[in-house]
N, C-alpha and C positions, 0 to 999 in steps of 0.2 A: 758817362762812357763806360761801355762793358764790351764784352765780345759776342761776337756773332751766334756762337754756339752756347753761350749761355742763355739767351732768348728762345731759341729754336729748340734748342736740346739735341741738337745733331751734331756729330764730329765733324770738324771743319773739312777736314781733308777728304774722309769717304762719305760723307753724309748720313752715315749709320746714326740710327736713335742711340743716345747715351744712357736713357733710363732703361733699367732690366723688364719694365712693364710697357715700354714701348709708349710711354706717355710724351706730349708736349706741354710744354709750361704754358700756362694762361696769365699769369703775373708772376711778379719778382717780389722779393721783401728785402726792403732797404732797412738799414739800422743808422739813424741820426741821433744827435744829441739835440733835446728838447728841453726846454723849461718845464719844469713840475710845478712849479709854484707860480702865483699869480703876479703879475707886474707891481701890484699895491705891497707885495711882501716885503718885510725888512730885509730879510735874509733870502735871497732866490737859490733854488737848486736845480741843477738840471741832470738828466739822466739818459742812458742811450734806451730809444724806443723805437720798436720795429712798425712798419707799415707796409701795406701793399701797395703796387704800382700796375695797373693794369697794362698789358702789351698788346691787346688787340682792341678795336673799337667793337667787334662784335664776338667776344669771346665763345660763345656757344658755337660758332661757325671757324673759329680761328679765321677772321676775315678782319681786312683793314688794319693792317699792324701799322703801330703807333711809335715805332721806331725807324730812325734815319739809317740808310746804308750808304757805302760809297758811291759817288752818283755816276763812275764808269765800270767800276770793278764790281759793284752789288754785292750780295751777303756771301756768296762762294767763292768770290775773289778776294775778300778782304775780310779779316775776322774781327771787325771790330764796327761797333754802331753805337747811336747816340739816342736817349729818349729823354724827353722833356721833364725834368721834375722841377717845379719851382719852389725855391726857399719858402719856408711855411714862417708866420709870424711868431711862433714858439721857437724857433730856433735860435739860440744865442748868436749875437752879431760876430762873436769873436771865432765862431765855431766854422768849419768846412769852408775854409778858403779854396777857391777853384787851383789844380794843380799849377795851373799856367799863369798863375798870378802870385804866387807864394815868393818867387824870386825872379828879378829882373837880369839876374848874372848869365854871362854866356862863357862857356869855359871848353876847352878842346875837348871834344868826343870822338875816341879814338880806339882802335882795337887795343886790346890789353888794359885800358882802364875799368877802374872799378864803376859798378852802378849796383844801384838797389832795387830790388822790387819788392814794394811794401804793400803786404796783403796778410791774408789770414791762412796761412798753411794748417791744412787740416782742421780747420777753424779755431786756430788758436788765438790768442789776444792777451794783451795784458791790460793792467789797470781798469777803467770804466767802458774798456772796449777799444783800447789803441791796437793798432797792426803791427807786426812784425817786419822789421828791416832784414830780409834776405840779401846776403850779399852775392852779387855774380861779377863776371868778367865780359867786357864787350869783346865778343869772339869773330865778328867780320867788320868789313868797312862799312862804317854805319850810314853812308850816304850812297850806297849801292844796295839795288835789289837784291835780295836772295832767291835762288833757283830751288824750287822744292818738287821733283817730278817735273812736270810740265807747267809749272806754275812757277810765274814771275812775282814775286811779292814785295809790296813797299817795305819791308821790314828788314832789321838785322838780327842777327844771333847773340844770344846770350849764352854763356859757361856756368853752370851752376845749378846746385842740388835744389831746384825750387821743388814744391809738391801740390797735391790737389787743393784746391782752394784759392789759389793764388791768381787764378784768369779774370782778367780785367783789372788788376793792379797796375798802378801808376810806377814808372821807373824813373829813377832820378840818377844822373850820372856826377860823380863825384871827381874833381880834380884838385890835385896838390902840386904848387910849383909856381913856375914863372910864365905869363902869358899877356899877350895884347887883350885888354878888356874889349876892346871895339872889334876887334878882327882875331879871334882865337887860334885861326889858322895861320896867321901872320908870323913868321918868325921874328924873335926879339933879338937885339943885339947890344948888350950893355956897354959897349964900347964905341958904340955911335954918340955923336955930340949931343948934348942935352938930354942924353937918356935918364938920368937919374932928376930930372927936373920935370919930367913928364907925369901925368896925372891918371894916364889913362892904360897903365900897367899895372897888373898884380905880380909884385916882386916875389923873390924865393922866401917860401913859409906860407905862402897865401892858400887859401882853400874856399873854395864855392862850390855850390850844388846846382844842377838845371835839370828841370824836366825834359825828357827825351822821349818818351814814348808811353805805349801800353802793352802790358803782358799778355800772351793768350796761353802759353802750356808749351810743352815739347811738340817736338817735328813728330811724324809718323814713327810707327814701332820700328821698322828696320832702320830708318837715318836715326830715330832716337835713341840708338846704341850709343851714339856720339855724345850723348846728354846735354844736348844743344835744345834751347828754348827760344820762340819770337818774342821781339819785341817791336811793335808796329811804330813806326815814325811819328813825330809829331804833324809833318805836311799830310800824312794820310787821315790824321785826325781831324785836321784843319778842313780838309775836303769834305769828310763825312758831316761835318757841323755846317758847311758850307750849304749843304742840301736845302736847310731850313732858310736860310736867310734867301736862296735863290727863289724859293717858292713864295715865303711869307707865310706859309702855314705848314702844319706837320701833314705831308702827302700821305693819301691812301692808296697803296699799292696793291692791296689783297695779299693773296698767299705768296709766301716766298716761294722759289723753285725748289724742289727737292734735292 
């Protein structure tokens, strides 16, 4: 998963080219952990290796895009896309777990709660390529679309000091307190009969993290003075991915609209 503007090289709201030379990306480079030693080695080492992924079936003509867009909103209505990248045999089995499979915990996702944008601000990383956890706060009702100009977007606002290089980063909400594990938005009452015998309530002092969406950068310049960024919701991500499962193959749509 990444942003539409990362693959097209065009700013999401205005459509302007983000490259000073007005170039359009033909491929992206991903960096993943791969085994550097053969399976027969006594001690196996892994390292971060970069590799190219083509984003057009015909790069010379920029035709037959290989990425998936939102089935109703398209590229210019939803700044998230998906592109298939199967795991290779050289990838360690304990690396690169899908973000939606890291935890099955559900937490209350509410305005004012802490959220982490996990990415590479200005290309910074730690260790052998580990990302930076930038803290933000959920700044709008996360279950309602936000209105930017004339656009209604399946996203919510984050308030935080994010920087270039974080577009496409996964976002996780973290919650501390007491809540119903089955229905995070259902009020809990410690005084109700049998409350302390329940095994479906996280009591005081509990903490959990839930994947909640994908970051795509600040809103346009004028509105951007409010220092708000966009987090696209999980349901929008699922709808983008459903395009592949509905068609059974990667669709070939030709050029994206300008």
